[in-house]
C-alpha positions as CSV (number, residue, x, y, z in Angstrom):
1,M,133.4,113.7,100.7
2,D,132.3,112.4,104.4
3,T,130.8,109.0,105.1
4,P,129.2,109.2,108.5
5,G,129.1,106.2,110.6
6,M,126.1,103.8,111.2
7,T,124.0,104.3,114.1
8,R,123.7,101.8,116.8
9,S,121.6,99.0,115.6
10,G,118.0,98.9,116.4
11,Q,118.1,102.7,117.1
12,D,114.3,103.9,116.8
13,V,114.6,107.3,114.9
14,K,111.4,108.9,113.8
15,V,111.3,111.2,110.7
16,V,107.7,112.4,111.4
17,G,107.0,115.9,112.8
18,S,109.7,117.7,110.6
19,L,109.5,118.7,106.6
20,Y,111.6,117.7,104.3
21,V,112.6,119.3,100.8
22,A,114.9,118.2,98.1
23,F,116.1,120.2,95.4
24,E,116.7,119.4,92.2
25,L,118.7,122.1,90.6
26,G,118.6,123.4,87.4
27,D,120.1,126.5,84.9
28,R,116.7,127.8,84.6
29,S,114.2,126.4,87.2
30,W,114.7,124.1,90.2
31,K,112.0,121.5,90.9
32,L,111.5,120.7,94.8
33,C,109.9,117.7,96.5
34,L,108.4,118.6,99.6
35,G,107.1,115.9,102.6
36,D,106.8,115.1,106.0
37,G,107.1,111.4,105.9
38,I,103.2,110.5,106.7
39,R,101.4,112.2,103.7
40,S,102.5,111.9,99.8
41,P,105.2,114.5,99.0
42,S,103.9,117.6,97.3
43,R,106.1,119.0,94.2
44,C,106.9,122.7,92.7
45,T,108.7,124.4,90.6
46,V,110.1,127.9,91.3
47,A,112.8,130.0,89.2
48,A,116.4,129.0,89.7
49,G,118.1,131.0,92.6
50,D,114.6,132.1,93.9
51,T,115.0,132.0,97.7
52,A,111.9,133.7,98.2
53,A,109.9,131.2,96.1
54,V,111.7,128.5,98.4
55,L,110.5,129.6,101.4
56,K,106.9,130.1,100.4
57,A,107.0,126.8,99.1
58,I,108.0,125.6,102.6
59,A,105.6,127.6,104.4
60,R,102.7,126.2,102.0
61,A,104.0,122.5,102.5
62,K,103.8,123.2,106.5
63,V,100.5,124.1,106.2
64,R,99.4,121.1,104.0
65,C,101.3,119.0,106.2
66,R,99.7,120.6,109.6
67,L,103.4,121.1,110.9
68,P,103.9,124.4,113.1
69,D,105.5,127.5,112.1
70,D,108.4,126.5,113.5
71,A,108.7,122.8,112.8
72,P,112.4,121.9,111.7
73,V,112.9,121.7,108.1
74,R,115.5,119.1,106.6
75,S,116.9,119.8,102.9
76,C,119.5,118.2,100.6
77,Y,120.6,118.7,96.8
78,E,123.3,117.3,94.7
79,A,126.8,119.1,94.8
80,G,127.1,120.8,91.2
81,R,127.3,124.0,89.6
82,D,125.6,126.0,92.5
83,G,128.5,125.3,94.9
84,F,127.7,125.8,98.6
85,W,126.0,129.4,98.2
86,L,122.4,127.6,98.6
87,H,123.8,125.7,101.5
88,R,125.1,129.0,103.4
89,W,121.6,130.6,102.4
90,A,119.6,127.6,104.2
91,S,121.8,127.4,107.1
92,A,121.4,131.1,107.7
93,Q,117.5,130.0,107.4
94,R,117.8,127.5,110.1
95,I,117.3,124.7,107.8
96,S,119.6,122.0,108.2
97,N,120.9,121.3,104.7
98,L,123.1,118.4,103.2
99,V,125.0,118.8,100.2
100,V,125.4,115.4,98.6
101,D,127.9,113.6,96.3
102,P,126.0,112.9,93.1
103,A,128.2,109.4,92.5
104,S,127.1,108.2,96.1
105,I,123.7,107.9,95.0
106,E,122.1,104.8,94.3
107,V,120.3,104.2,90.9
108,S,118.4,101.5,89.6
109,R,120.4,98.9,87.9
110,R,117.9,98.0,85.1
111,A,119.1,98.1,81.4
112,R,116.2,101.0,80.8
113,R,115.4,103.1,83.8
114,A,113.5,106.2,83.5
115,K,115.0,109.5,84.5
116,T,113.5,112.8,85.3
117,D,113.8,115.9,87.5
118,R,110.7,115.0,89.0
119,L,111.7,111.3,89.5
120,D,115.3,112.4,90.8
121,A,113.6,115.3,93.4
122,D,111.6,112.4,94.5
123,R,114.4,109.9,94.8
124,L,116.2,112.5,96.6
125,L,113.3,113.2,99.0
126,S,113.2,109.5,100.0
127,M,117.1,109.1,100.6
128,L,116.8,112.4,102.6
129,M,114.1,111.0,105.1
130,R,116.1,107.4,105.2
131,Y,119.5,109.1,106.3
132,H,117.6,111.0,108.9
133,A,116.0,107.8,110.1
134,G,119.8,106.2,110.5
135,E,120.8,105.1,107.3
136,R,124.1,107.0,107.8
137,R,126.2,105.4,104.9
138,L,123.2,105.8,102.6
139,W,125.4,108.3,100.6
140,A,128.6,111.0,100.8
141,I,128.2,114.2,102.2
142,A,130.1,117.0,101.1
143,R,132.2,118.9,103.6
144,I,131.5,122.7,103.5
145,P,134.3,124.9,103.4
146,S,134.0,128.5,104.9
147,P,133.7,131.1,102.3
148,E,137.0,131.9,102.9
149,Q,138.6,128.6,102.5
150,E,136.6,128.6,99.3
151,D,138.1,131.8,98.0
152,Q,141.6,130.6,98.8
153,R,141.0,127.8,96.2
154,R,140.9,130.4,92.9
155,V,144.6,131.0,92.7
156,H,145.6,127.4,91.8
157,R,143.0,126.6,89.8
158,E,143.0,129.6,87.5
159,L,146.4,128.8,87.1
160,G,145.7,125.4,85.7
161,R,143.2,126.9,83.5
162,L,145.2,129.4,82.2
163,R,148.1,127.1,81.7
164,Q,145.9,124.8,79.4
165,E,144.9,127.8,77.6
166,R,148.6,128.6,76.8
167,T,149.4,125.3,75.7
168,A,146.1,125.2,73.5
169,H,147.3,128.7,71.8
170,S,150.9,127.4,71.2
171,N,149.9,124.2,70.0
172,R,147.1,126.1,67.7
173,V,150.5,128.4,66.4
174,R,152.3,125.2,65.7
175,S,149.8,123.6,63.7
176,L,148.9,126.9,61.6
177,L,152.7,127.1,60.9
178,V,153.0,123.4,59.9
179,L,150.4,124.0,56.9
180,H,153.4,125.6,55.3
181,N,155.9,123.3,56.8
182,L,157.2,126.2,58.9
183,R,158.5,124.5,62.4
184,T,159.8,125.7,65.7
185,E,159.7,124.5,69.2
186,H,159.8,127.6,70.9
187,I,155.9,129.7,70.3
188,G,156.7,133.0,72.2
189,G,159.8,132.5,73.7
190,R,162.7,134.8,73.5
191,T,163.7,133.9,69.7
192,W,160.2,134.3,68.5
193,G,160.2,137.6,67.6
194,R,163.4,137.3,65.4
195,W,161.9,133.9,63.8
196,W,158.6,135.3,63.5
197,A,159.9,138.4,61.5
198,E,161.8,136.1,59.3
199,H,159.0,133.9,58.2
200,A,156.0,135.7,58.4
201,A,156.2,136.9,55.0
202,Q,155.9,133.3,53.5
203,L,152.4,133.1,54.5
204,L,149.1,134.7,53.0
205,P,148.0,137.5,54.6
206,D,144.7,135.9,56.3
207,L,146.9,133.2,57.7
208,R,149.3,135.6,59.2
209,A,146.4,137.7,60.7
210,E,145.0,134.7,62.6
211,I,148.6,133.6,63.8
212,D,148.8,137.3,65.2
213,R,145.7,137.0,67.3
214,E,146.7,133.6,68.6
215,L,149.7,135.4,69.7
216,E,148.0,138.6,71.2
217,R,145.7,135.7,73.2
218,L,149.0,133.6,73.7
219,A,150.9,136.9,75.5
220,L,148.1,137.7,77.7
221,V,147.6,134.5,79.0
222,A,151.6,134.4,79.8
223,R,151.1,137.5,81.4
224,Q,148.3,136.6,83.7
225,I,150.2,133.2,84.8
226,R,153.4,135.7,85.4
227,T,151.1,137.7,87.8
228,L,149.4,134.6,89.7
229,E,152.9,133.1,90.2
230,T,154.7,136.5,91.3
231,M,151.9,136.9,93.7
232,Q,152.2,133.6,95.0
233,A,156.2,134.0,95.6
234,H,155.4,137.0,97.3
235,Q,153.1,135.7,100.0
236,V,155.4,132.6,100.5
237,R,158.6,134.6,100.9
238,N,156.6,137.5,103.2
239,G,155.5,134.9,105.7
240,E,151.7,134.9,104.7
241,Q,151.6,131.5,104.1
242,P,153.5,129.8,106.8
243,A,152.3,126.1,105.9
244,I,153.1,126.3,102.3
245,A,156.8,127.5,102.9
246,G,157.4,124.9,105.0
247,L,156.3,122.3,102.7
248,A,158.2,124.2,99.8
249,R,161.0,123.7,101.6
250,L,161.3,120.0,100.9
251,A,163.3,119.2,98.0
252,G,161.3,118.0,95.1
253,I,158.4,120.0,96.1
254,G,157.6,123.4,94.4
255,T,155.6,126.6,95.7
256,G,153.0,126.0,93.5
257,S,152.5,122.3,94.1
258,A,152.9,123.1,98.0
259,W,149.9,125.7,97.4
260,T,147.4,123.6,95.8
261,L,148.3,120.4,98.4
262,V,147.3,123.3,101.5
263,K,144.7,125.1,99.5
264,E,142.8,122.0,98.2
265,L,143.4,119.5,101.3
266,F,145.7,119.9,104.1
267,G,144.8,123.6,104.9
268,W,141.4,122.8,105.7
269,R,140.5,119.2,106.1
270,R,141.1,117.4,109.3
271,F,141.9,113.4,108.7
272,G,141.5,111.0,111.7
273,N,144.1,108.5,110.2
274,R,146.1,107.4,107.2
275,R,142.6,105.7,105.7
276,E,140.8,108.9,105.6
277,L,143.2,110.8,103.5
278,A,143.8,108.1,101.0
279,G,139.9,107.4,100.3
280,C,139.9,111.5,100.0
281,L,142.5,111.1,97.7
282,G,140.9,108.3,95.9
283,L,144.1,106.5,96.8
284,A,142.0,103.4,98.3
285,P,141.7,100.1,96.8
286,T,138.6,98.7,95.7
287,P,138.1,94.9,96.0
288,Y,135.4,93.1,94.6
289,A,134.5,89.6,96.0
290,S,131.5,87.9,95.4
291,G,131.4,84.0,96.3
292,T,134.6,82.8,95.3
293,S,135.7,85.7,92.7
294,E,138.2,87.7,94.2
295,V,139.2,90.9,92.0
296,E,141.4,93.9,92.9
297,Q,139.9,97.0,90.9
298,G,142.8,99.1,91.7
299,I,142.3,102.6,93.7
300,S,139.0,104.3,93.7
301,K,139.5,107.5,92.1
302,A,136.4,108.8,93.7
303,G,138.3,111.8,95.8
304,N,140.0,114.9,95.0
305,K,141.4,114.3,91.5
306,R,143.6,117.7,91.1
307,V,145.5,116.6,94.4
308,R,145.9,112.8,93.2
309,W,147.0,114.0,89.7
310,L,149.3,116.0,91.8
311,M,150.5,113.2,94.2
312,V,151.3,111.1,91.6
313,E,153.5,113.7,89.6
314,L,155.2,114.7,93.2
315,A,155.9,110.8,93.8
316,W,158.1,110.7,90.5
317,S,159.9,114.0,91.5
318,W,160.5,112.9,95.2
319,L,162.3,109.4,93.4
320,R,164.9,112.3,91.8
321,F,165.3,114.7,94.4
322,Q,165.0,112.6,97.6
323,P,167.1,109.5,96.4
324,A,168.2,109.0,100.4
325,S,164.4,109.2,101.5
326,E,163.1,106.0,103.5
327,L,160.3,106.0,100.9
328,S,162.3,106.5,97.5
329,K,164.4,103.3,99.1
330,W,161.3,101.2,99.7
331,F,160.0,101.9,96.3
332,N,163.2,101.0,94.6
333,Q,163.9,98.2,96.6
334,R,160.0,96.8,95.8
335,F,159.6,98.1,92.4
336,G,163.1,99.2,91.2
337,A,164.3,96.0,89.5
338,A,160.4,95.7,87.8
339,G,159.4,96.6,84.4
340,K,157.4,99.7,83.3
341,R,153.9,98.3,84.1
342,S,154.7,97.5,87.5
343,R,156.6,100.7,88.3
344,R,153.3,102.3,87.1
345,I,152.0,100.6,89.6
346,G,154.0,101.4,92.1
347,I,154.0,104.8,92.0
348,V,150.5,104.9,92.7
349,A,151.5,103.2,96.0
350,L,154.4,105.7,96.7
351,A,152.1,108.7,96.2
352,R,149.8,107.4,98.8
353,R,152.6,106.8,101.2
354,L,153.9,110.2,100.2
355,A,150.7,112.0,100.9
356,I,150.6,110.0,104.3
357,A,153.9,111.5,105.1
358,I,153.2,114.9,103.9
359,W,149.9,114.8,106.1
360,R,152.2,113.9,109.3
361,Y,154.5,116.6,108.6
362,L,152.0,119.2,108.3
363,E,149.5,118.1,110.9
364,H,152.1,116.7,113.5
365,G,155.4,118.1,112.6
366,E,156.9,114.4,112.0
367,F,159.9,114.8,109.2
368,P,159.9,112.6,106.6
369,A,162.6,109.8,107.5
370,G,165.9,110.4,105.2
371,A,164.4,113.6,103.3
372,K,166.5,116.4,102.8
373,L,165.5,120.5,102.6
374,K,166.5,122.6,99.5
375,P,169.6,124.7,100.2
376,V,168.9,128.3,101.4
377,T,169.2,130.9,98.7
378,A,170.7,134.4,99.2
379,A,167.3,135.9,98.7
380,E,165.8,134.0,101.3
381,L,168.6,135.1,104.0
């Protein structure tokens, strides 16, 4: 998410002369709140995805607010299930649209607060006007990827879901077998067929049939995982993904991890400094200071959770495969002799430093100090 800078102090920015539209998106219907900053807002409900009805509502609102047909329209909606297609459609209609991070929207701190779609739309409209009046830090705005950049995320995200399904099917089969004191470690592995042929007769017919169906689903998921992994490796070997290939050459970073880092973060985002990168990952500190009370609440966890989790895993891998690097030496000197809790805290700091090193490597060509490359295999020659 982006947080634009504040406007100049005392700057006079008017919100009149434009139509403001707030979308409250639902599965079946959308709530629209429309106003010009002078008159009380009007509200309407349209069927979800009915863009023609949206244009009609905007035209009626312009007539009501006595605005010309070519008056600028500014809109916003919360990032969610509908993604970015609505933003692209609005841009094609010459509507200045914002996609807002829902977690950044201010809410009442009362013990019980009223919440309805109408109230949410009214609040969005009010904040939209305040944003265009100069309160740029009012909320966080999502950076919109191009359709191609968004499509490139599909492969590794599908792989993540398929691996979760594979684990779920394996665990289910293992649990069903334990009901009859049958235990094995490798569900669906090379030795599974022989083991299952020897022990399947011990089970009743319905249970055996249920396990067979689970095994069919497991085999399908495993086949799809192999297909996607082979496609990734093929593109990297053929030079179609040079950034991923270069990153995967570093010891401790595999092709799948490099693919996720580039497609989720480094391939399309541009960062001005290391603080912006840490904030995007959710690895920035969150101090709490009020009066004489000062508490450090840990990392914010407000960024891209996929990359944040991956960076923590890569930090552990970096210590194993890059022991001579400056990052590993720093960690061992600072946290090596400490206990488990301190090492878990320190690994987050290492993950942040590693993310910065990877960013500098991909963006500016700065090789991580003391790091080594993987040996070149015969297949790569």
